[in-house]
C-alpha positions as CSV (number, residue, x, y, z in Angstrom):
1,M,-0.1,0.0,0.0
2,R,1.4,3.4,-1.0
3,F,1.2,6.4,1.2
4,N,-0.4,9.3,-0.7
5,T,0.9,12.7,0.9
6,T,-1.2,15.0,-1.3
7,L,-4.3,13.1,0.0
8,C,-3.2,13.1,3.6
9,I,-2.6,17.0,3.5
10,S,-5.8,17.6,1.8
11,V,-7.6,15.6,4.5
12,L,-5.9,17.5,7.2
13,I,-6.8,20.8,5.7
14,V,-10.6,20.0,5.5
15,L,-10.6,18.5,9.0
16,C,-8.8,21.7,10.4
17,S,-11.0,24.1,8.5
18,W,-14.1,22.2,9.7
19,A,-13.0,22.1,13.3
20,Y,-12.1,25.7,13.6
21,G,-14.2,27.4,11.0
22,Q,-17.6,26.0,11.4
23,V,-20.3,28.3,10.3
24,T,-23.2,28.4,12.8
25,V,-26.5,29.3,11.5
26,P,-29.3,30.2,14.0
27,K,-32.3,28.1,14.0
28,V,-35.9,29.3,14.4
29,A,-39.0,27.4,14.9
30,I,-42.1,29.0,13.2
31,Y,-44.8,27.3,15.4
32,P,-47.6,27.6,16.3
33,W,-49.4,30.1,13.8
34,T,-53.1,30.2,13.2
35,L,-54.6,31.9,10.3
36,A,-58.2,33.1,9.4
37,E,-59.7,34.5,6.2
38,N,-63.2,36.0,5.8
39,E,-66.4,34.4,6.8
40,R,-66.1,31.9,4.1
41,G,-63.2,30.0,5.7
42,T,-59.5,29.9,5.0
43,N,-58.3,28.4,1.8
44,A,-55.2,26.2,1.8
45,T,-53.4,28.5,-0.8
46,A,-53.6,31.5,1.3
47,V,-52.2,29.5,4.4
48,S,-49.5,28.0,2.3
49,T,-48.4,31.3,0.8
50,A,-48.4,33.2,4.2
51,M,-46.2,30.5,5.8
52,D,-43.9,30.4,2.7
53,V,-43.5,34.0,2.8
54,L,-42.7,33.9,6.6
55,R,-40.2,31.1,6.2
56,K,-38.4,32.7,3.2
57,L,-38.1,36.1,5.1
58,F,-36.4,34.1,7.9
59,E,-34.2,32.0,5.5
60,Q,-33.2,34.5,2.8
61,R,-33.3,37.8,4.6
62,G,-32.2,36.7,8.1
63,G,-30.1,33.8,7.4
64,Y,-31.8,31.4,9.6
65,E,-32.3,27.7,9.5
66,V,-36.2,27.2,9.8
67,V,-37.2,23.9,11.6
68,S,-39.6,21.8,9.6
69,E,-43.3,22.1,10.6
70,A,-43.4,18.5,11.1
71,A,-40.7,18.5,13.7
72,C,-42.4,21.4,15.4
73,R,-45.8,19.8,15.7
74,R,-44.1,16.6,17.1
75,A,-42.2,18.4,19.7
76,W,-45.4,20.5,20.5
77,L,-47.5,17.5,21.0
78,E,-44.7,15.5,22.9
79,L,-44.7,18.3,25.6
80,G,-48.4,17.7,25.9
81,F,-49.5,21.1,24.9
82,P,-53.0,21.4,23.3
83,E,-53.0,21.1,19.4
84,Q,-53.1,24.5,17.9
85,P,-55.4,24.6,14.7
86,P,-53.6,25.9,11.7
87,T,-56.9,27.7,10.6
88,V,-60.0,28.9,12.0
89,E,-63.4,29.9,10.3
90,E,-63.9,33.3,11.9
91,L,-61.5,36.1,12.8
92,G,-63.0,36.1,16.3
93,Q,-61.6,32.6,16.9
94,L,-58.0,33.7,16.5
95,P,-55.9,33.4,19.7
96,T,-55.3,36.8,21.3
97,T,-52.6,36.1,23.6
98,F,-49.7,33.8,23.7
99,D,-48.1,31.8,26.6
100,A,-44.4,33.0,26.5
101,K,-43.2,30.3,28.9
102,R,-44.7,27.6,27.0
103,L,-43.2,28.8,23.8
104,L,-39.7,28.9,25.7
105,E,-40.1,25.2,26.9
106,F,-41.1,24.3,23.2
107,G,-37.8,26.1,22.0
108,R,-35.7,24.5,24.5
109,K,-37.1,21.0,23.5
110,L,-36.5,21.8,19.8
111,Q,-33.0,23.2,20.7
112,V,-33.5,26.3,18.5
113,D,-32.3,29.7,18.9
114,Y,-35.7,31.5,18.5
115,V,-39.5,30.6,18.4
116,C,-41.6,32.8,16.1
117,S,-45.3,32.4,16.9
118,G,-48.4,34.3,15.8
119,T,-51.9,34.9,14.2
120,L,-52.9,36.3,10.8
121,G,-56.4,37.4,10.1
122,G,-57.6,38.6,6.7
123,R,-60.8,40.0,5.6
124,V,-61.3,40.4,1.7
125,R,-64.4,41.9,0.3
126,S,-65.6,43.0,-3.1
127,V,-67.8,46.0,-3.7
128,W,-69.3,47.0,-7.0
129,V,-68.0,50.4,-8.0
130,G,-69.2,52.0,-11.3
131,L,-68.5,49.4,-14.0
132,G,-66.8,46.7,-12.1
133,P,-65.7,45.1,-8.8
134,K,-63.3,46.8,-6.4
135,T,-61.5,44.6,-3.9
136,K,-60.6,45.7,-0.5
137,A,-58.4,43.7,1.8
138,D,-57.6,44.1,5.5
139,A,-55.2,42.0,7.7
140,T,-54.6,41.9,11.4
141,V,-51.3,40.3,12.7
142,S,-50.1,39.3,16.1
143,L,-46.4,38.1,16.6
144,L,-44.3,36.8,19.4
145,I,-40.6,36.2,18.9
146,I,-38.8,34.4,21.9
147,D,-34.9,34.2,22.4
148,V,-34.7,30.7,23.7
149,K,-31.0,31.0,24.8
150,N,-31.6,34.1,26.9
151,G,-35.0,33.2,27.9
152,E,-36.7,36.6,26.8
153,I,-39.2,38.0,24.6
154,V,-37.3,39.9,21.7
155,H,-40.4,41.1,19.7
156,E,-44.1,41.4,20.4
157,V,-46.7,42.6,18.4
158,K,-50.5,42.5,19.0
159,D,-53.4,43.1,16.7
160,V,-51.5,45.2,14.0
161,N,-53.8,46.1,11.2
Protein backbone atom coordinates (compact mmCIF):
# COMPACT_ATOMS: atom_id res chain seq x y z
CA MET A 1 0.00 0.00 0.00
CA ARG A 2 1.44 3.31 -1.06
CA PHE A 3 1.20 6.43 1.15
CA ASN A 4 -0.35 9.41 -0.65
CA THR A 5 1.01 12.64 0.87
CA THR A 6 -1.22 14.94 -1.14
CA LEU A 7 -4.34 13.10 -0.05
CA CYS A 8 -3.30 13.20 3.63
CA ILE A 9 -2.58 16.93 3.48
CA SER A 10 -5.93 17.59 1.79
CA VAL A 11 -7.78 15.61 4.44
CA LEU A 12 -5.93 17.46 7.24
CA ILE A 13 -6.78 20.84 5.71
CA VAL A 14 -10.45 19.91 5.42
CA LEU A 15 -10.59 18.58 9.00
CA CYS A 16 -8.82 21.64 10.44
CA SER A 17 -10.98 24.09 8.57
CA TRP A 18 -14.09 22.15 9.63
CA ALA A 19 -13.06 22.05 13.29
CA TYR A 20 -12.04 25.71 13.55
CA GLY A 21 -14.15 27.43 10.95
CA GLN A 22 -17.62 25.98 11.37
CA VAL A 23 -20.32 28.35 10.31
CA THR A 24 -23.16 28.42 12.78
CA VAL A 25 -26.59 29.26 11.49
CA PRO A 26 -29.21 30.27 14.06
CA LYS A 27 -32.30 28.06 14.10
CA VAL A 28 -35.87 29.27 14.33
CA ALA A 29 -39.12 27.40 14.88
CA ILE A 30 -42.06 29.12 13.18
CA TYR A 31 -44.82 27.54 15.23
CA PRO A 32 -47.65 27.64 16.20
CA TRP A 33 -49.39 29.94 13.75
CA THR A 34 -53.13 30.26 13.24
CA LEU A 35 -54.74 31.92 10.23
CA ALA A 36 -58.27 33.05 9.44
CA GLU A 37 -59.68 34.53 6.27
CA ASN A 38 -63.15 35.96 5.75
CA GLU A 39 -66.40 34.38 6.76
CA ARG A 40 -66.05 31.83 3.94
CA GLY A 41 -63.20 30.03 5.69
CA THR A 42 -59.48 30.00 5.04
CA ASN A 43 -58.27 28.40 1.84
CA ALA A 44 -55.19 26.18 1.71
CA THR A 45 -53.44 28.36 -0.86
CA ALA A 46 -53.64 31.43 1.38
CA VAL A 47 -52.22 29.51 4.34
CA SER A 48 -49.42 28.00 2.26
CA THR A 49 -48.50 31.37 0.74
CA ALA A 50 -48.44 33.16 4.10
CA MET A 51 -46.26 30.51 5.72
CA ASP A 52 -43.92 30.33 2.70
CA VAL A 53 -43.39 34.10 2.82
CA LEU A 54 -42.63 33.98 6.55
CA ARG A 55 -40.22 31.05 6.11
CA LYS A 56 -38.45 32.76 3.19
CA LEU A 57 -38.04 35.98 5.18
CA PHE A 58 -36.24 34.08 7.92
CA GLU A 59 -34.15 31.99 5.51
CA GLN A 60 -33.25 34.47 2.79
CA ARG A 61 -33.26 37.81 4.55
CA GLY A 62 -32.29 36.73 8.05
CA GLY A 63 -29.98 33.81 7.30
CA TYR A 64 -31.80 31.45 9.68
CA GLU A 65 -32.36 27.73 9.44
CA VAL A 66 -36.10 27.09 9.76
CA VAL A 67 -37.10 23.90 11.57
CA SER A 68 -39.66 21.84 9.65
CA GLU A 69 -43.32 22.12 10.56
CA ALA A 70 -43.46 18.36 11.15
CA ALA A 71 -40.64 18.52 13.73
CA CYS A 72 -42.31 21.51 15.41
CA ARG A 73 -45.69 19.82 15.61
CA ARG A 74 -44.21 16.62 17.01
CA ALA A 75 -42.25 18.47 19.72
CA TRP A 76 -45.33 20.53 20.60
CA LEU A 77 -47.46 17.43 21.07
CA GLU A 78 -44.71 15.54 22.95
CA LEU A 79 -44.71 18.37 25.49
CA GLY A 80 -48.41 17.69 26.01
CA PHE A 81 -49.51 21.12 24.78
CA PRO A 82 -52.98 21.37 23.25
CA GLU A 83 -53.01 21.10 19.49
CA GLN A 84 -53.14 24.49 17.83
CA PRO A 85 -55.35 24.56 14.73
CA PRO A 86 -53.56 26.02 11.70
CA THR A 87 -56.80 27.69 10.56
CA VAL A 88 -60.04 28.88 12.09
CA GLU A 89 -63.23 29.87 10.33
CA GLU A 90 -63.78 33.30 11.86
CA LEU A 91 -61.44 36.11 12.83
CA GLY A 92 -62.93 36.11 16.32
CA GLN A 93 -61.58 32.60 16.87
CA LEU A 94 -57.94 33.64 16.51
CA PRO A 95 -55.97 33.34 19.78
CA THR A 96 -55.41 36.78 21.29
CA THR A 97 -52.53 35.98 23.65
CA PHE A 98 -49.49 33.75 23.65
CA ASP A 99 -48.00 31.81 26.53
CA ALA A 100 -44.35 32.89 26.42
CA LYS A 101 -43.29 30.30 29.01
CA ARG A 102 -44.82 27.52 26.93
CA LEU A 103 -43.06 28.82 23.80
CA LEU A 104 -39.76 28.96 25.69
CA GLU A 105 -40.14 25.35 26.83
CA PHE A 106 -41.03 24.39 23.26
CA GLY A 107 -37.93 26.15 21.92
CA ARG A 108 -35.70 24.40 24.44
CA LYS A 109 -37.10 21.01 23.45
CA LEU A 110 -36.34 21.73 19.79
CA GLN A 111 -32.92 23.23 20.68
CA VAL A 112 -33.55 26.30 18.55
CA ASP A 113 -32.33 29.85 19.00
CA TYR A 114 -35.72 31.49 18.42
CA VAL A 115 -39.42 30.67 18.36
CA CYS A 116 -41.72 32.75 16.17
CA SER A 117 -45.43 32.33 16.88
CA GLY A 118 -48.45 34.31 15.82
CA THR A 119 -51.75 34.80 14.11
CA LEU A 120 -52.79 36.29 10.80
CA GLY A 121 -56.37 37.24 10.09
CA GLY A 122 -57.52 38.61 6.77
CA ARG A 123 -60.73 39.98 5.42
CA VAL A 124 -61.27 40.40 1.70
CA ARG A 125 -64.41 41.86 0.24
CA SER A 126 -65.50 42.99 -3.17
CA VAL A 127 -67.78 45.94 -3.73
CA TRP A 128 -69.30 47.02 -7.03
CA VAL A 129 -68.01 50.43 -8.06
CA GLY A 130 -69.02 52.00 -11.33
CA LEU A 131 -68.49 49.42 -14.06
CA GLY A 132 -66.76 46.70 -12.05
CA PRO A 133 -65.80 45.21 -8.73
CA LYS A 134 -63.26 46.77 -6.40
CA THR A 135 -61.51 44.51 -3.90
CA LYS A 136 -60.61 45.70 -0.40
CA ALA A 137 -58.30 43.67 1.82
CA ASP A 138 -57.59 44.08 5.50
CA ALA A 139 -55.16 42.03 7.64
CA THR A 140 -54.49 41.84 11.37
CA VAL A 141 -51.25 40.31 12.65
CA SER A 142 -50.07 39.31 16.11
CA LEU A 143 -46.52 38.06 16.56
CA LEU A 144 -44.26 36.88 19.37
CA ILE A 145 -40.55 36.05 18.95
CA ILE A 146 -38.77 34.37 21.86
CA ASP A 147 -34.98 34.27 22.28
CA VAL A 148 -34.63 30.76 23.70
CA LYS A 149 -30.99 31.07 24.83
CA ASN A 150 -31.62 34.21 26.87
CA GLY A 151 -35.17 33.27 27.85
CA GLU A 152 -36.70 36.57 26.80
CA ILE A 153 -39.22 38.09 24.44
CA VAL A 154 -37.34 39.94 21.70
CA HIS A 155 -40.34 41.11 19.70
CA GLU A 156 -44.04 41.32 20.42
CA VAL A 157 -46.79 42.80 18.30
CA LYS A 158 -50.50 42.51 19.04
CA ASP A 159 -53.32 43.12 16.60
CA VAL A 160 -51.47 45.30 14.11
CA ASN A 161 -53.79 46.15 11.23
